[in-house]
C-alpha positions in Angstrom: 0.0 0.0 0.0 1.3 3.5 -1.0 -1.8 5.5 -0.1 0.1 7.8 2.3 3.0 8.7 -0.2 3.5 12.3 -0.9 2.2 13.7 -4.1 4.8 14.2 -7.0 6.1 17.7 -7.2 4.5 19.7 -10.0 6.7 21.4 -12.5 5.2 24.0 -15.1 7.1 24.1 -18.4 6.6 27.4 -20.3 8.1 27.4 -23.8 6.7 28.3 -27.3 8.8 25.5 -29.0 6.7 22.3 -29.0 9.9 20.2 -29.3 11.4 21.7 -26.2 8.2 21.3 -24.3 8.0 17.6 -25.2 11.7 16.9 -24.4 11.3 18.5 -21.0 8.0 16.9 -20.4 9.5 13.5 -21.0 12.7 14.1 -19.0 10.8 15.5 -16.0 8.2 12.9 -16.1 10.8 10.1 -16.0 12.2 11.8 -12.8 8.7 11.5 -11.3 7.6 15.1 -11.7 3.9 15.9 -12.4 4.5 18.1 -15.6 2.2 20.9 -16.9 2.8 22.7 -20.1 2.1 26.2 -21.4 3.0 27.7 -24.8 3.9 31.4 -23.6 4.0 33.5 -20.6 0.2 34.3 -20.8 -0.8 30.8 -20.7 1.7 30.2 -17.7 0.2 33.1 -15.8 -3.3 31.8 -16.4 -2.4 28.4 -15.1 -0.7 29.8 -12.0 -3.7 32.1 -11.3 -5.7 29.0 -10.3 -3.2 26.2 -9.7 -0.1 25.8 -7.8 3.4 24.6 -8.9 6.6 23.4 -7.1 8.8 25.0 -9.8 8.4 26.8 -13.1 10.8 26.3 -16.0 10.3 29.3 -18.3 12.0 30.3 -21.6 12.9 34.0 -22.1 12.0 34.6 -25.8 8.4 33.9 -26.4 5.5 35.7 -28.2 2.6 37.5 -26.5 4.1 37.3 -22.9 7.8 36.7 -22.6 9.5 34.9 -19.9 10.8 37.9 -17.9 7.5 39.6 -18.1 6.0 36.5 -16.7 8.5 36.5 -13.7 7.6 40.1 -13.0 4.0 39.4 -13.1 4.3 36.6 -10.7 6.4 38.5 -8.2 3.8 41.4 -8.4 1.2 38.9 -7.3 3.5 37.8 -4.5 3.7 34.4 -6.0 7.0 32.9 -4.7 7.2 29.9 -6.9 10.8 29.0 -7.7 11.4 29.9 -11.3 14.3 28.6 -13.5 14.8 30.7 -16.6 16.0 29.3 -19.9 17.7 31.6 -22.4 20.3 31.7 -25.3 21.7 35.0 -24.0 24.8 34.4 -21.8 26.1 37.8 -20.9 26.3 38.9 -17.3 23.9 41.8 -18.1 21.2 39.2 -19.3 21.7 37.2 -16.2 21.3 40.1 -13.9 18.1 41.2 -15.9 16.5 37.7 -15.3 17.4 37.6 -11.7 16.1 41.2 -11.2 12.9 40.2 -12.9 12.3 37.7 -10.0 14.0 34.4 -11.5 15.7 32.1 -8.9 18.1 30.5 -11.3 19.3 30.9 -14.9 20.3 28.3 -17.4 22.0 29.1 -20.8 21.2 27.2 -23.9 22.4 24.7 -25.0 22.2 22.8 -21.6 22.4 19.2 -20.5 19.2 17.6 -19.1 21.1 16.3 -16.2 22.1 19.9 -15.2 18.5 21.2 -15.6 17.2 18.4 -13.5 19.8 19.0 -10.8 18.8 22.7 -10.8 15.1 21.9 -10.5 15.9 19.6 -7.6 17.9 22.2 -5.8 15.1 25.0 -6.3 12.3 22.7 -5.0 14.6 21.5 -2.0 15.4 25.1 -1.0 11.7 26.1 -1.4 10.6 23.3 0.8 13.2 23.9 3.5 12.5 27.6 3.7 11.2 29.0 6.9 7.4 29.0 6.9 6.0 32.5 7.6 3.9 32.7 10.8 0.0 33.0 10.8 -1.5 36.5 10.4 -4.5 37.5 12.5 -7.0 40.3 12.4 -9.4 40.0 15.1 -10.7 36.5 15.4 -9.7 35.8 11.7 -6.4 33.9 11.4 -4.8 33.2 8.1 -2.0 30.3 8.1 0.5 30.3 5.2 1.6 26.9 6.0 -1.7 25.3 5.2 -3.0 28.3 3.0 -6.3 28.1 5.0 -8.0 30.5 7.4 -9.8 30.2 10.7 -12.4 32.3 12.2 -12.6 31.5 15.9 -12.6 27.7 16.1 -14.2 27.3 12.5 -11.6 26.3 9.6 -12.0 28.0 6.3 -10.8 26.3 3.1 -9.6 28.8 0.5 -8.9 28.5 -3.1 -5.5 29.8 -4.4 -7.0 33.3 -5.4 -9.1 33.6 -2.3 -6.1 32.9 -0.3 -3.9 35.5 -2.1 -6.8 38.2 -1.9 -7.2 37.5 1.8 -3.6 37.6 2.6 -3.1 40.9 0.8 -6.0 42.5 2.7 -4.9 41.0 6.0 -1.3 42.2 5.5 -2.8 45.8 5.6 -5.5 45.8 8.3 -7.5 49.0 8.4 -5.9 50.3 5.2 -7.9 50.8 2.0 -6.5 49.0 -1.0 -7.6 50.4 -4.4 -8.9 48.1 -7.0 -6.1 48.9 -9.2 -3.6 47.9 -6.7 -5.3 44.7 -5.9 -5.8 43.8 -9.7 -2.0 44.4 -10.3 -0.8 42.3 -7.4 -3.3 39.5 -7.6 -3.9 39.1 -11.4 -0.8 41.1 -12.8 -2.8 43.6 -14.6 -5.4 46.3 -14.3 -8.7 45.1 -15.3 -10.7 47.0 -12.8 -12.5 49.3 -15.4 -14.2 46.3 -17.0 -13.9 43.2 -14.9 -16.0 42.0 -12.0 -13.6 39.4 -10.9 -12.6 41.2 -7.7 -16.3 41.7 -6.7 -16.9 37.9 -7.1 -13.8 36.9 -5.1 -14.8 39.4 -2.3 -18.2 37.9 -2.3 -16.8 34.3 -2.0 -14.6 35.5 0.9 -17.5 37.1 2.7 -19.6 34.0 2.4 -16.8 31.9 3.8 -15.8 34.2 6.7 -19.4 35.0 7.7 -20.8 31.4 7.2 -21.8 31.1 10.9 -23.2 34.6 11.1 -20.1 36.4 12.2 -19.8 40.1 11.8 -18.6 41.3 8.4 -14.8 42.1 8.4 -14.1 42.8 4.7 -15.5 46.3 3.9 -16.3 48.0 0.7 -15.0 51.6 0.3 -17.3 52.8 -2.4 -15.4 54.2 -5.4 -12.1 53.2 -4.1 -11.7 49.6 -3.1 -11.7 47.3 -0.1 -10.3 46.9 3.4 -10.3 44.5 6.3 -10.7 45.3 10.0 -11.6 43.4 13.0 -15.3 42.8 13.7 -15.1 45.0 16.9 -14.0 48.0 14.9 -16.4 47.4 12.0 -19.5 47.0 14.0 
C-alpha cells in the first residue's frame, strides 16, 4: 500500500517551442514529476492564477508574454514559486536582468538535461526547506500560510488559491484601504478594474466563507475606491 505517499512535485514548463516542451516533459516525467505545459507566458500566468506548482521552467524569448514579463507579473502577485529561466543569452547583463525580474536561477542554452534536472531539484529543495511564515491575524480571523487556509474562531475555512492571495493581501494591511487597481495588479498582474467584475466575485466568496456562521462582516467596501479589512469589533 502506498496511499500515504507524498504527491509528486508539479513542474510547469513554459516554452513556445513544442519540441522543447515535449523533451522537458519526457525528462521530468521520467524523474517522477507531475509536468504541466504552457506555450507562452500568458498561458503560464493563467495556469498559476488558479493552480500551484513546485517549480516553473520558463523560456525568455516567447510571443505574447515573454519569460521575464511572466516572472515580473508573478512576483507582483507575491507568488514565490521557484523559477528557472532558460535563455540563449549568456552575458552577465542578461543574467542580472533575469534575476532582477524575479527568477531564482538561470540556465543558458544549450544545456544538458542532467544539469537542468539538478537545478530543478535544488530549487524545490530550497523552497521546501525555507522557513514558513507565521500566521497572520486580524481580530478572530487567522490566516495560516503553512496550510493556506484560514480560521475564524474555531471554524476552519478552506480557500482557493486566488481567495487565499486576496485575503492575505487584505490582512497584510488591516485598516488600510486597498484600491481596485492595486489589488488587480498584485493578484492578477494587470489592471482590469475598469471592465472586470472578478474582484467583486472573489470578495463575495470570501465574505460567504468568513461569515458562514453569522459572524460580523470584516471585509468592507469603500465605495468608489476599493476594499479593506478590519476586526469585527471595529467594523460594528
